[in-house]
DRENBA-328317 format. One line per field, with one value per residue (C-alpha): x, y, z; residue number from 0. Coordinates in nm, 2 decimals, always signed. Layout:
N
xx <- [X ...];
yy <- [Y ...];
zz <- [Z ...];
k <- [NUM ...];
This chain:
181
xx <- [+9.97 +9.68 +9.88 +10.17 +9.91 +9.75 +10.10 +10.21 +9.90 +9.94 +10.31 +10.17 +9.90 +10.17 +10.42 +10.13 +10.07 +9.78 +9.89 +9.55 +9.27 +8.91 +8.89 +9.16 +9.41 +9.80 +9.86 +10.19 +10.44 +10.36 +10.51 +10.84 +10.83 +11.06 +10.85 +11.12 +11.01 +11.28 +11.40 +11.39 +11.58 +11.35 +11.61 +11.48 +11.45 +11.20 +11.18 +10.87 +10.51 +10.52 +10.82 +10.73 +10.37 +10.50 +10.77 +10.45 +10.26 +10.52 +10.61 +10.23 +10.21 +10.51 +10.42 +10.08 +10.32 +10.48 +10.81 +10.95 +11.02 +11.21 +11.10 +11.35 +11.08 +10.85 +11.08 +11.19 +11.15 +11.44 +11.16 +11.27 +11.59 +11.70 +11.72 +12.12 +12.31 +12.45 +12.09 +11.97 +12.28 +12.27 +11.92 +11.96 +12.28 +12.16 +11.85 +12.07 +12.30 +11.99 +11.84 +11.85 +11.78 +11.75 +11.47 +11.63 +11.47 +11.64 +11.43 +11.52 +11.78 +12.07 +12.04 +11.96 +12.31 +12.17 +12.03 +12.37 +12.53 +12.28 +12.33 +12.72 +12.68 +12.46 +12.66 +13.00 +12.81 +12.72 +13.06 +13.13 +12.76 +12.64 +12.31 +12.20 +11.99 +12.07 +11.97 +11.68 +11.71 +11.37 +11.40 +11.06 +11.17 +11.04 +11.35 +11.52 +11.24 +11.26 +11.68 +11.74 +12.01 +11.83 +12.04 +12.21 +12.55 +12.75 +12.94 +12.59 +12.46 +12.76 +12.72 +12.35 +12.40 +12.70 +12.45 +12.11 +11.90 +11.77 +11.39 +11.13 +10.82 +10.71 +10.55 +10.92 +11.06 +10.82 +10.86 +11.28 +11.21 +10.96 +11.19 +11.51 +11.22];
yy <- [+10.58 +10.80 +11.06 +11.04 +11.04 +11.35 +11.49 +11.40 +11.57 +11.88 +11.91 +11.90 +12.15 +12.39 +12.33 +12.41 +12.76 +12.67 +12.83 +12.94 +12.77 +12.80 +13.11 +13.27 +13.21 +13.14 +12.79 +12.65 +12.42 +12.07 +11.93 +11.76 +11.82 +12.03 +12.28 +12.33 +12.22 +12.06 +12.28 +12.12 +12.25 +12.10 +12.06 +11.94 +12.08 +12.38 +12.48 +12.32 +12.40 +11.99 +11.99 +12.29 +12.13 +11.81 +12.02 +12.21 +11.93 +11.73 +12.08 +12.11 +11.74 +11.83 +12.16 +11.98 +11.74 +12.06 +12.08 +12.41 +12.37 +12.61 +12.57 +12.80 +12.88 +12.99 +13.31 +13.39 +13.24 +13.36 +13.50 +13.88 +13.99 +14.10 +13.77 +13.68 +13.37 +13.61 +13.68 +13.30 +13.20 +13.46 +13.37 +12.98 +12.92 +13.06 +12.84 +12.58 +12.65 +12.67 +12.36 +12.08 +11.82 +11.81 +11.63 +11.61 +11.52 +11.27 +11.21 +11.26 +11.16 +11.28 +11.47 +11.83 +12.02 +12.25 +12.00 +11.80 +12.11 +12.16 +11.82 +11.87 +12.18 +12.04 +11.71 +11.96 +12.11 +11.81 +11.75 +12.02 +12.04 +11.72 +11.87 +11.83 +11.54 +11.41 +11.38 +11.22 +11.16 +11.09 +10.87 +10.80 +10.78 +10.46 +10.42 +10.33 +10.09 +9.91 +9.87 +10.12 +10.42 +10.60 +10.89 +10.93 +11.01 +10.77 +11.03 +11.22 +10.86 +10.86 +11.18 +11.12 +10.76 +10.90 +11.08 +10.97 +10.74 +10.72 +10.61 +10.54 +10.73 +11.08 +10.85 +10.68 +11.02 +11.15 +10.88 +10.95 +11.29 +11.22 +10.99 +11.27 +11.51];
zz <- [+23.75 +23.74 +23.89 +23.64 +23.36 +23.45 +23.54 +23.17 +23.04 +23.26 +23.12 +22.75 +22.81 +22.99 +22.70 +22.45 +22.60 +22.80 +23.12 +23.26 +23.43 +23.33 +23.54 +23.39 +23.67 +23.58 +23.63 +23.79 +23.62 +23.70 +24.04 +23.94 +23.54 +23.34 +23.13 +22.88 +22.55 +22.34 +22.06 +21.73 +21.41 +21.12 +20.82 +20.46 +20.12 +20.08 +19.74 +19.62 +19.79 +19.82 +20.06 +20.25 +20.28 +20.42 +20.64 +20.79 +20.86 +21.05 +21.22 +21.35 +21.47 +21.67 +21.79 +21.90 +22.12 +22.30 +22.09 +21.98 +21.61 +21.40 +21.02 +20.82 +20.55 +20.82 +20.87 +20.53 +20.17 +19.90 +19.68 +19.65 +19.53 +19.87 +20.00 +20.02 +20.13 +20.40 +20.55 +20.51 +20.72 +20.97 +21.05 +21.05 +21.20 +21.56 +21.53 +21.45 +21.78 +22.00 +21.90 +22.13 +21.83 +21.47 +21.24 +20.88 +20.57 +20.37 +20.06 +19.71 +19.47 +19.69 +20.03 +20.01 +20.01 +20.27 +20.49 +20.48 +20.57 +20.85 +20.98 +21.01 +21.18 +21.41 +21.47 +21.53 +21.78 +21.94 +22.02 +22.27 +22.41 +22.61 +22.63 +22.29 +22.24 +21.88 +21.50 +21.34 +20.98 +20.81 +20.51 +20.34 +19.99 +19.81 +19.62 +19.95 +20.06 +19.71 +19.78 +19.52 +19.61 +19.88 +19.80 +20.14 +20.13 +20.35 +20.53 +20.60 +20.73 +20.94 +21.08 +21.17 +21.31 +21.53 +21.72 +21.63 +21.40 +21.05 +21.05 +20.77 +20.89 +21.05 +21.33 +21.42 +21.41 +21.66 +21.89 +21.88 +21.98 +22.24 +22.42 +22.39 +22.53];
k <- [0 1 2 3 4 5 6 7 8 9 10 11 12 13 14 15 16 17 18 19 20 21 22 23 24 25 26 27 28 29 30 31 32 33 34 35 36 37 38 39 40 41 42 43 44 45 46 47 48 49 50 51 52 53 54 55 56 57 58 59 60 61 62 63 64 65 66 67 68 69 70 71 72 73 74 75 76 77 78 79 80 81 82 83 84 85 86 87 88 89 90 91 92 93 94 95 96 97 98 99 100 101 102 103 104 105 106 107 108 109 110 111 112 113 114 115 116 117 118 119 120 121 122 123 124 125 126 127 128 129 130 131 132 133 134 135 136 137 138 139 140 141 142 143 144 145 146 147 148 149 150 151 152 153 154 155 156 157 158 159 160 161 162 163 164 165 166 167 168 169 170 171 172 173 174 175 176 177 178 179 180];
C-alpha cells in the first residue's frame, strides 16, 4: 500500500510540473502510471467578477490536483471592440474538442446559454469519441436546494445525465473528475 501511495504522489508531482529532483535531474514518469493529465473544459457564465472568481478558484484547485484546465475567460474577455463571436468560437471550440471531460456551472435562474451550447457540443463529441469521459454539472444554487426551480432545462439536464452527473458541491465534482482521471 505504501508503494501505491508513493506512486500516486509521484504521479501528482509529475503532473503538476515538478519533473526534477532536488539536484535538478529530470525525473522519469512514475512506473506503471499514465502521466497524461485529464483535460477539462470549464464551462460557465463569466460575465461578472464573482462568476470569474469562483471559476478561477475551482480551476486552481483542479490544477493543484494535476488536471489540465481550459477556462475561456483566461484566454480572452469580450472587453475590447475587437472581440467577436467568430473569434470567441474559433478559440473555444478547439478547446472543447481537445477536452477529455467538461465541468459546467449550472447556477442561476437558468443555465447560461453559452454553457448550454458547450454542454451540447461536448455531448455530441462524446457520441463518436469513446475516450471522452463525461460531463459534470455543478449546481450549487440554493433555489434548487430549497425545492424551487433550479433553472436547469430538462434537455440540458438529460444531456448531462446521459454521459455524467449533476452534483451539488465543487468537492463532489472534483471527486467525479478524479475518478475519471
